[in-house]
MIDOSE-1310 file (N, C-alpha, C; in nm, 2 decimals, decimal comma, always signed):
residues 214
milg	+0,81/-0,83/-0,85/+0,94/-0,79/-0,78/+0,91/-0,72/-0,65; +0,98/-0,76/-0,55/+0,96/-0,69/-0,42/+1,08/-0,59/-0,40; +1,04/-0,47/-0,36/+1,14/-0,36/-0,35/+1,17/-0,34/-0,20; +1,30/-0,35/-0,16/+1,34/-0,31/-0,03/+1,38/-0,17/-0,03
ilgs	+1,32/-0,09/+0,07/+1,34/+0,05/+0,08/+1,41/+0,08/+0,21; +1,54/+0,11/+0,21/+1,62/+0,12/+0,33/+1,64/+0,27/+0,37; +1,59/+0,30/+0,49/+1,60/+0,44/+0,54/+1,71/+0,46/+0,63; +1,82/+0,39/+0,62/+1,94/+0,41/+0,71/+2,06/+0,43/+0,63
adrd	+2,14/+0,53/+0,68/+2,27/+0,56/+0,62/+2,39/+0,48/+0,68; +2,36/+0,41/+0,78/+2,47/+0,34/+0,85/+2,50/+0,21/+0,77; +2,63/+0,18/+0,75/+2,67/+0,07/+0,67/+2,64/-0,06/+0,74; +2,63/-0,06/+0,87/+2,62/-0,18/+0,95/+2,50/-0,17/+1,05
svsr	+2,40/-0,10/+1,01/+2,28/-0,07/+1,10/+2,20/-0,20/+1,12; +2,13/-0,20/+1,23/+2,04/-0,32/+1,26/+1,93/-0,32/+1,16; +1,88/-0,21/+1,12/+1,77/-0,21/+1,02/+1,82/-0,27/+0,88; +1,94/-0,24/+0,85/+2,00/-0,29/+0,72/+2,01/-0,44/+0,73
rvle	+2,06/-0,49/+0,85/+2,08/-0,64/+0,86/+1,94/-0,71/+0,87; +1,85/-0,65/+0,93/+1,71/-0,72/+0,93/+1,65/-0,72/+0,79; +1,67/-0,61/+0,72/+1,62/-0,61/+0,58/+1,69/-0,71/+0,49; +1,81/-0,74/+0,52/+1,88/-0,84/+0,44/+1,83/-0,98/+0,47
laat	+1,78/-1,00/+0,60/+1,71/-1,13/+0,63/+1,59/-1,15/+0,54; +1,51/-1,04/+0,53/+1,39/-1,04/+0,45/+1,42/-1,07/+0,30; +1,53/-1,00/+0,25/+1,57/-1,02/+0,11/+1,61/-1,17/+0,08; +1,68/-1,23/+0,18/+1,72/-1,37/+0,16/+1,60/-1,46/+0,15
rira	+1,50/-1,44/+0,23/+1,38/-1,52/+0,23/+1,30/-1,50/+0,10; +1,29/-1,38/+0,06/+1,21/-1,34/-0,06/+1,27/-1,41/-0,18; +1,41/-1,40/-0,20/+1,47/-1,46/-0,31/+1,46/-1,62/-0,30; +1,47/-1,67/-0,18/+1,46/-1,82/-0,17/+1,33/-1,87/-0,21
agta	+1,22/-1,78/-0,20/+1,09/-1,82/-0,24/+1,07/-1,81/-0,39; +1,17/-1,77/-0,46/+1,16/-1,75/-0,61/+1,11/-1,62/-0,66; +1,11/-1,52/-0,57/+1,06/-1,39/-0,61/+1,17/-1,29/-0,62; +1,17/-1,21/-0,73/+1,28/-1,11/-0,75/+1,28/-1,01/-0,64
yeli	+1,40/-0,96/-0,61/+1,41/-0,86/-0,50/+1,51/-0,76/-0,55; +1,48/-0,63/-0,52/+1,58/-0,52/-0,55/+1,58/-0,43/-0,43; +1,69/-0,36/-0,41/+1,71/-0,27/-0,29/+1,72/-0,13/-0,34; +1,65/-0,04/-0,27/+1,67/+0,10/-0,29/+1,74/+0,15/-0,16
dlsv	+1,87/+0,18/-0,17/+1,94/+0,23/-0,05/+1,93/+0,39/-0,06; +1,84/+0,44/+0,02/+1,81/+0,58/+0,01/+1,93/+0,67/+0,04; +2,02/+0,63/+0,12/+2,14/+0,71/+0,15/+2,23/+0,72/+0,04; +2,21/+0,64/-0,07/+2,30/+0,64/-0,18/+2,22/+0,70/-0,30
eftq	+2,10/+0,66/-0,32/+2,03/+0,69/-0,44/+1,93/+0,81/-0,43; +1,89/+0,84/-0,31/+1,79/+0,95/-0,30/+1,82/+1,04/-0,19; +1,93/+1,12/-0,21/+1,98/+1,20/-0,10/+1,93/+1,35/-0,11; +1,87/+1,39/-0,22/+1,83/+1,53/-0,23/+1,70/+1,55/-0,15
qhri	+1,68/+1,67/-0,11/+1,56/+1,70/-0,04/+1,44/+1,71/-0,14; +1,32/+1,68/-0,08/+1,20/+1,68/-0,16/+1,18/+1,82/-0,22; +1,16/+1,82/-0,35/+1,13/+1,95/-0,42/+0,98/+1,96/-0,46; +0,91/+2,04/-0,39/+0,77/+2,05/-0,41/+0,73/+2,09/-0,55
ddye	+0,82/+2,17/-0,62/+0,80/+2,21/-0,76/+0,80/+2,10/-0,85; +0,86/+1,98/-0,82/+0,87/+1,87/-0,90/+0,75/+1,77/-0,88; +0,67/+1,80/-0,78/+0,58/+1,69/-0,74/+0,48/+1,66/-0,85; +0,41/+1,76/-0,91/+0,31/+1,74/-1,01/+0,37/+1,68/-1,14
dppp	+0,48/+1,73/-1,18/+0,54/+1,68/-1,31/+0,69/+1,67/-1,30; +0,74/+1,57/-1,23/+0,89/+1,56/-1,21/+0,96/+1,54/-1,35; +1,07/+1,61/-1,36/+1,15/+1,60/-1,48/+1,20/+1,46/-1,51; +1,20/+1,41/-1,63/+1,25/+1,28/-1,66/+1,39/+1,26/-1,61
gsqt	+1,42/+1,15/-1,54/+1,55/+1,12/-1,49/+1,57/+1,18/-1,35; +1,48/+1,26/-1,30/+1,50/+1,32/-1,17/+1,48/+1,22/-1,06; +1,53/+1,26/-0,94/+1,52/+1,17/-0,83/+1,37/+1,13/-0,81; +1,28/+1,22/-0,82/+1,14/+1,19/-0,80/+1,09/+1,09/-0,90
arlr	+1,12/+1,12/-1,03/+1,07/+1,03/-1,14/+1,13/+0,89/-1,13; +1,26/+0,88/-1,09/+1,32/+0,75/-1,08/+1,26/+0,67/-0,96; +1,23/+0,73/-0,85/+1,17/+0,67/-0,73/+1,03/+0,62/-0,77; +0,95/+0,70/-0,83/+0,82/+0,66/-0,86/+0,82/+0,55/-0,96
aria	+0,91/+0,55/-1,06/+0,91/+0,44/-1,16/+0,95/+0,31/-1,10; +1,04/+0,31/-1,01/+1,08/+0,18/-0,94/+0,97/+0,12/-0,86; +0,90/+0,21/-0,79/+0,79/+0,16/-0,71/+0,67/+0,11/-0,80; +0,65/+0,18/-0,91/+0,54/+0,14/-1,00/+0,57/+0,01/-1,06
gssg	+0,70/-0,03/-1,08/+0,74/-0,15/-1,14/+0,75/-0,27/-1,04; +0,71/-0,24/-0,91/+0,72/-0,35/-0,81/+0,58/-0,41/-0,78; +0,58/-0,52/-0,72/+0,46/-0,59/-0,68/+0,44/-0,57/-0,53; +0,53/-0,52/-0,46/+0,53/-0,50/-0,31/+0,66/-0,44/-0,26
avma	+0,66/-0,41/-0,13/+0,78/-0,35/-0,08/+0,80/-0,39/+0,07; +0,93/-0,37/+0,11/+0,96/-0,38/+0,25/+1,03/-0,26/+0,29; +0,98/-0,18/+0,39/+1,05/-0,06/+0,44/+1,12/-0,09/+0,57; +1,24/-0,04/+0,57/+1,32/-0,06/+0,69/+1,38/+0,07/+0,74
tpvy	+1,38/+0,10/+0,87/+1,42/+0,23/+0,92/+1,48/+0,21/+1,06; +1,58/+0,30/+1,09/+1,61/+0,31/+1,23/+1,51/+0,40/+1,30; +1,51/+0,40/+1,43/+1,42/+0,48/+1,51/+1,49/+0,60/+1,57; +1,44/+0,72/+1,54/+1,50/+0,84/+1,59/+1,39/+0,92/+1,67
hgsy	+1,41/+0,93/+1,80/+1,31/+1,00/+1,88/+1,17/+0,95/+1,86; +1,16/+0,82/+1,86/+1,02/+0,76/+1,86/+0,96/+0,76/+1,72; +1,03/+0,78/+1,61/+0,97/+0,78/+1,48/+1,07/+0,73/+1,38; +1,02/+0,71/+1,25/+1,11/+0,66/+1,15/+1,20/+0,78/+1,10
sgll	+1,30/+0,74/+1,02/+1,40/+0,83/+0,98/+1,36/+0,94/+0,88; +1,42/+1,06/+0,89/+1,40/+1,16/+0,79/+1,43/+1,12/+0,65; +1,53/+1,03/+0,64/+1,57/+0,98/+0,50/+1,45/+0,91/+0,44; +1,38/+0,83/+0,52/+1,27/+0,76/+0,46/+1,15/+0,85/+0,44
knal	+1,13/+0,94/+0,53/+1,02/+1,04/+0,52/+1,04/+1,12/+0,39; +1,16/+1,17/+0,36/+1,19/+1,25/+0,24/+1,15/+1,17/+0,12; +1,18/+1,04/+0,11/+1,14/+0,96/+0,00/+0,99/+0,94/-0,01; +0,93/+0,92/+0,10/+0,78/+0,90/+0,09/+0,71/+1,02/+0,05
dhlt	+0,77/+1,14/+0,08/+0,71/+1,27/+0,04/+0,71/+1,29/-0,11; +0,80/+1,21/-0,18/+0,81/+1,22/-0,33/+0,69/+1,15/-0,40; +0,62/+1,06/-0,32/+0,52/+0,97/-0,39/+0,39/+1,04/-0,40; +0,31/+0,99/-0,50/+0,17/+1,03/-0,51/+0,08/+0,95/-0,42
gkal	-0,04/+0,99/-0,41/-0,13/+0,94/-0,31/-0,17/+0,79/-0,33; -0,15/+0,74/-0,45/-0,18/+0,60/-0,48/-0,06/+0,52/-0,52; +0,06/+0,56/-0,48/+0,18/+0,50/-0,52/+0,19/+0,35/-0,48; +0,13/+0,31/-0,37/+0,14/+0,18/-0,32/+0,00/+0,10/-0,34
adrp	-0,08/+0,15/-0,43/-0,22/+0,09/-0,44/-0,20/-0,06/-0,48; -0,28/-0,14/-0,41/-0,29/-0,28/-0,43/-0,15/-0,35/-0,42; -0,07/-0,30/-0,33/+0,06/-0,36/-0,30/+0,07/-0,39/-0,15; +0,13/-0,51/-0,12/+0,16/-0,54/+0,02/+0,29/-0,47/+0,06
vgli	+0,30/-0,43/+0,19/+0,42/-0,37/+0,24/+0,46/-0,43/+0,37; +0,58/-0,48/+0,38/+0,63/-0,52/+0,51/+0,71/-0,41/+0,58; +0,70/-0,41/+0,71/+0,75/-0,29/+0,79/+0,86/-0,34/+0,89; +0,97/-0,28/+0,89/+1,08/-0,31/+0,98/+1,13/-0,18/+1,05
aagg	+1,15/-0,18/+1,18/+1,21/-0,07/+1,25/+1,31/-0,12/+1,35; +1,42/-0,06/+1,37/+1,52/-0,10/+1,47/+1,55/+0,02/+1,56; +1,53/+0,00/+1,69/+1,55/+0,10/+1,78/+1,62/+0,05/+1,91; +1,63/+0,14/+2,01/+1,69/+0,10/+2,13/+1,61/+0,00/+2,21
gprg	+1,48/-0,01/+2,18/+1,39/-0,10/+2,25/+1,27/-0,13/+2,16; +1,20/-0,24/+2,19/+1,09/-0,28/+2,11/+0,98/-0,18/+2,11; +0,96/-0,11/+2,22/+0,84/-0,02/+2,22/+0,86/+0,10/+2,12; +0,98/+0,16/+2,12/+1,00/+0,27/+2,02/+0,99/+0,21/+1,88
agta	+1,05/+0,10/+1,85/+1,05/+0,04/+1,72/+0,90/+0,01/+1,68; +0,82/-0,04/+1,77/+0,68/-0,07/+1,74/+0,61/+0,05/+1,71; +0,64/+0,16/+1,78/+0,57/+0,29/+1,75/+0,60/+0,34/+1,61; +0,73/+0,32/+1,57/+0,77/+0,36/+1,43/+0,70/+0,28/+1,33
cdqm	+0,68/+0,15/+1,35/+0,61/+0,06/+1,26/+0,46/+0,11/+1,25; +0,40/+0,14/+1,36/+0,26/+0,19/+1,36/+0,25/+0,32/+1,28; +0,35/+0,41/+1,29/+0,35/+0,53/+1,21/+0,36/+0,50/+1,06; +0,45/+0,41/+1,02/+0,47/+0,37/+0,88/+0,34/+0,30/+0,83
rsvv	+0,27/+0,23/+0,92/+0,15/+0,16/+0,87/+0,05/+0,26/+0,83; +0,04/+0,38/+0,90/-0,06/+0,48/+0,86/-0,02/+0,54/+0,73; +0,11/+0,56/+0,70/+0,16/+0,62/+0,58/+0,13/+0,52/+0,46; +0,15/+0,39/+0,48/+0,12/+0,29/+0,38/-0,02/+0,30/+0,34
ralg	-0,11/+0,31/+0,44/-0,25/+0,31/+0,41/-0,29/+0,44/+0,33; -0,22/+0,55/+0,37/-0,25/+0,68/+0,30/-0,21/+0,67/+0,15; -0,11/+0,59/+0,12/-0,06/+0,57/-0,01/-0,13/+0,46/-0,09; -0,23/+0,40/-0,03/-0,31/+0,30/-0,10/-0,27/+0,16/-0,08
gwav	-0,16/+0,14/+0,00/-0,11/+0,00/+0,02/-0,17/-0,07/+0,13; -0,12/-0,20/+0,15/-0,17/-0,29/+0,26/-0,05/-0,33/+0,34; -0,04/-0,28/+0,46/+0,07/-0,32/+0,55/+0,04/-0,46/+0,60; +0,13/-0,55/+0,59/+0,11/-0,69/+0,63/+0,09/-0,69/+0,78
pthi	+0,02/-0,78/+0,84/-0,01/-0,78/+0,99/+0,12/-0,79/+1,07; +0,21/-0,87/+1,03/+0,33/-0,89/+1,12/+0,44/-0,78/+1,08; +0,48/-0,70/+1,18/+0,60/-0,61/+1,15/+0,71/-0,66/+1,24; +0,83/-0,61/+1,21/+0,95/-0,64/+1,29/+0,99/-0,52/+1,37
astg	+0,98/-0,53/+1,50/+1,03/-0,42/+1,59/+1,16/-0,48/+1,65; +1,27/-0,44/+1,59/+1,40/-0,51/+1,63/+1,49/-0,41/+1,71; +1,58/-0,48/+1,78/+1,68/-0,40/+1,86/+1,82/-0,47/+1,84; +1,92/-0,41/+1,88/+2,06/-0,47/+1,87/+2,06/-0,60/+1,94
gdft	+1,98/-0,62/+2,05/+1,98/-0,75/+2,12/+1,93/-0,86/+2,04; +1,87/-0,84/+1,92/+1,83/-0,95/+1,84/+1,94/-1,01/+1,77; +2,06/-0,95/+1,77/+2,18/-1,00/+1,71/+2,29/-1,02/+1,82; +2,29/-1,14/+1,88/+2,38/-1,17/+1,99/+2,44/-1,31/+1,96
pgap	+2,57/-1,32/+1,95/+2,67/-1,21/+1,93/+2,70/-1,18/+1,78; +2,60/-1,12/+1,72/+2,61/-1,08/+1,58/+2,52/-1,16/+1,49; +2,47/-1,28/+1,54/+2,38/-1,36/+1,46/+2,24/-1,34/+1,51; +2,14/-1,33/+1,42/+2,00/-1,31/+1,46/+1,95/-1,42/+1,55
legl	+1,87/-1,39/+1,65/+1,81/-1,49/+1,74/+1,70/-1,56/+1,67; +1,66/-1,67/+1,73/+1,56/-1,75/+1,67/+1,42/-1,68/+1,66; +1,39/-1,60/+1,76/+1,27/-1,52/+1,76/+1,26/-1,43/+1,64; +1,37/-1,37/+1,61/+1,37/-1,28/+1,49/+1,34/-1,36/+1,36
herm	+1,40/-1,48/+1,35/+1,38/-1,56/+1,24/+1,23/-1,60/+1,22; +1,17/-1,63/+1,34/+1,03/-1,67/+1,33/+0,94/-1,56/+1,29; +0,96/-1,44/+1,34/+0,88/-1,32/+1,30/+0,91/-1,29/+1,15; +1,03/-1,30/+1,11/+1,06/-1,27/+0,97/+0,99/-1,37/+0,88
ddlv	+0,99/-1,50/+0,92/+0,92/-1,60/+0,84/+0,77/-1,56/+0,82; +0,71/-1,51/+0,93/+0,57/-1,47/+0,92/+0,55/-1,35/+0,83; +0,64/-1,25/+0,84/+0,62/-1,13/+0,76/+0,63/-1,16/+0,61; +0,74/-1,24/+0,58/+0,76/-1,27/+0,43/+0,64/-1,36/+0,38
aell	+0,59/-1,45/+0,46/+0,48/-1,53/+0,41/+0,36/-1,45/+0,38; +0,33/-1,35/+0,47/+0,22/-1,26/+0,45/+0,24/-1,18/+0,33; +0,36/-1,13/+0,31/+0,39/-1,04/+0,20/+0,37/-1,11/+0,06; +0,42/-1,24/+0,06/+0,42/-1,31/-0,07/+0,28/-1,38/-0,10
sfrp	+0,20/-1,39/+0,00/+0,07/-1,45/-0,02/-0,04/-1,35/-0,05; +0,00/-1,22/-0,06/-0,10/-1,12/-0,08/-0,15/-1,13/-0,23; -0,28/-1,11/-0,24/-0,34/-1,11/-0,38/-0,42/-0,98/-0,39; -0,40/-0,90/-0,50/-0,47/-0,78/-0,51/-0,62/-0,80/-0,52
prrl	-0,70/-0,71/-0,47/-0,85/-0,73/-0,48/-0,90/-0,74/-0,62; -1,00/-0,82/-0,64/-1,07/-0,83/-0,77/-1,15/-0,71/-0,80; -1,14/-0,66/-0,92/-1,21/-0,54/-0,96/-1,33/-0,59/-1,04; -1,45/-0,57/-0,99/-1,57/-0,61/-1,06/-1,61/-0,51/-1,17
ppsp	-1,66/-0,56/-1,28/-1,69/-0,47/-1,39/-1,81/-0,38/-1,35; -1,82/-0,26/-1,40/-1,92/-0,17/-1,37/-2,06/-0,23/-1,40; -2,16/-0,20/-1,32/-2,29/-0,25/-1,34/-2,35/-0,19/-1,46; -2,43/-0,26/-1,54/-2,50/-0,20/-1,66/-2,60/-0,09/-1,61
pspa	-2,62/+0,01/-1,69/-2,72/+0,11/-1,65/-2,86/+0,05/-1,64; -2,93/+0,11/-1,54/-3,07/+0,06/-1,52/-3,15/+0,10/-1,64; -3,25/+0,01/-1,67/-3,34/+0,04/-1,79/-3,43/+0,16/-1,75; -3,46/+0,24/-1,85/-3,55/+0,35/-1,83/-3,69/+0,30/-1,78
plap	-3,75/+0,38/-1,69/-3,88/+0,34/-1,65/-3,99/+0,34/-1,76; -4,08/+0,24/-1,75/-4,18/+0,24/-1,86/-4,28/+0,35/-1,84; -4,32/+0,41/-1,95/-4,42/+0,52/-1,94/-4,55/+0,46/-1,91; -4,63/+0,54/-1,83/-4,77/+0,49/-1,80/-4,85/+0,47/-1,92
pvlv	-4,94/+0,37/-1,92/-5,03/+0,35/-2,03/-5,12/+0,47/-2,07; -5,14/+0,48/-2,20/-5,23/+0,59/-2,25/-5,36/+0,53/-2,29; -5,47/+0,57/-2,24/-5,60/+0,53/-2,28/-5,67/+0,63/-2,38; -5,72/+0,58/-2,48/-5,79/+0,66/-2,57/-5,94/+0,65/-2,55
taag	-6,00/+0,76/-2,52/-6,15/+0,76/-2,49/-6,21/+0,86/-2,59; -6,34/+0,87/-2,58/-6,42/+0,96/-2,67/-6,37/+1,10/-2,65; -6,33/+1,13/-2,53/-6,28/+1,27/-2,50/-6,14/+1,29/-2,54; -6,07/+1,19/-2,58/-5,93/+1,21/-2,62/-5,84/+1,12/-2,54
avra	-5,71/+1,14/-2,55/-5,61/+1,06/-2,48/-5,60/+1,10/-2,33; -5,61/+1,00/-2,24/-5,60/+1,02/-2,10/-5,48/+0,93/-2,05; -5,39/+0,99/-1,97/-5,27/+0,91/-1,92/-5,32/+0,85/-1,79; -5,31/+0,72/-1,78/-5,36/+0,65/-1,65/-5,25/+0,67/-1,55
prpp	-5,29/+0,67/-1,42/-5,19/+0,68/-1,31/-5,11/+0,55/-1,30; -4,98/+0,57/-1,26/-4,90/+0,45/-1,24/-4,94/+0,38/-1,11; -4,95/+0,25/-1,11/-4,99/+0,18/-0,99/-4,87/+0,18/-0,89; -4,89/+0,17/-0,76/-4,78/+0,16/-0,66/-4,68/+0,04/-0,70
agep	-4,56/+0,06/-0,66/-4,46/-0,05/-0,68/-4,51/-0,18/-0,62; -4,50/-0,29/-0,70/-4,53/-0,42/-0,65/-4,68/-0,46/-0,67; -4,76/-0,36/-0,72/-4,90/-0,40/-0,74/-4,93/-0,41/-0,89; -5,02/-0,50/-0,93/-5,05/-0,51/-1,07/-5,13/-0,39/-1,11
pall	-5,12/-0,36/-1,24/-5,20/-0,24/-1,29/-5,35/-0,27/-1,28; -5,42/-0,17/-1,25/-5,57/-0,18/-1,24/-5,63/-0,19/-1,37; -5,74/-0,26/-1,38/-5,82/-0,28/-1,51/-5,91/-0,15/-1,52; -5,88/-0,08/-1,63/-5,95/+0,05/-1,65/-6,06/+0,02/-1,76
lc	-6,18/+0,06/-1,73/-6,29/+0,04/-1,83/-6,33/+0,18/-1,87; -6,36/+0,19/-2,00/-6,40/+0,32/-2,06/-6,54/+0,30/-2,12
C-alpha cells in the first residue's frame, strides 16, 4: 500500500491536485493507495514527551502505525519561503529514525516557480534519507501554471508517469545472512623430545610447515 502524505491545508491547492494525479496512477496500476490529510488528521504540535513511548491511539502512535503498514509513500507540500510546509515538518518530527527504511518515497512540491519547488523537493529528499527511505529520482516541482485552464499540462503527466513508475518498481535490498564465525586457529604442533615437550614455531602464512627432526 502506498501512502499519500499531504502537507497542505488548502482544499484546492496545487499540491493536493498533483498528489491526486499520483493517486490515480497508483490505483490504476493495481496498487492500494491511502491518503493522510495532515490538516485533518494530524493537527496537534509535536510532543517531545511522547516521542520515545507514544500513548496508544495518540497522534504520534497512529501516524507511525500507518507508515509502518505501507510499502512506500508520496509526500506533497506547498512551498513557503523556499521550503516545505510546517504541517509536513510537524508530522515528520513525530517519526523515528528508521520510519521509512526500505521504502520508496515520491516527492511533490508546488510553489510560485519551479526553482523554489525544486529546492523544497531537495530538502525533503534529505529528510527521506535521514529516515532510512529512498527518494525516487524523479520529483515533481509544480506551479499553478501546470494547470491551464485547470487541467494538468502534458509535461506534468509525463513527469508523473516517471515518478510513479520509479515508485512502483522499487524492490527492497536483499539482506544476506550473517557469515558463519571463523574457525579457531590451529594450535602449533607439539614435539616430544627426550628433554620434554617443545612447542614448534608456527610457519609464516602460506608456507608449508618445516620438517623438524629430533
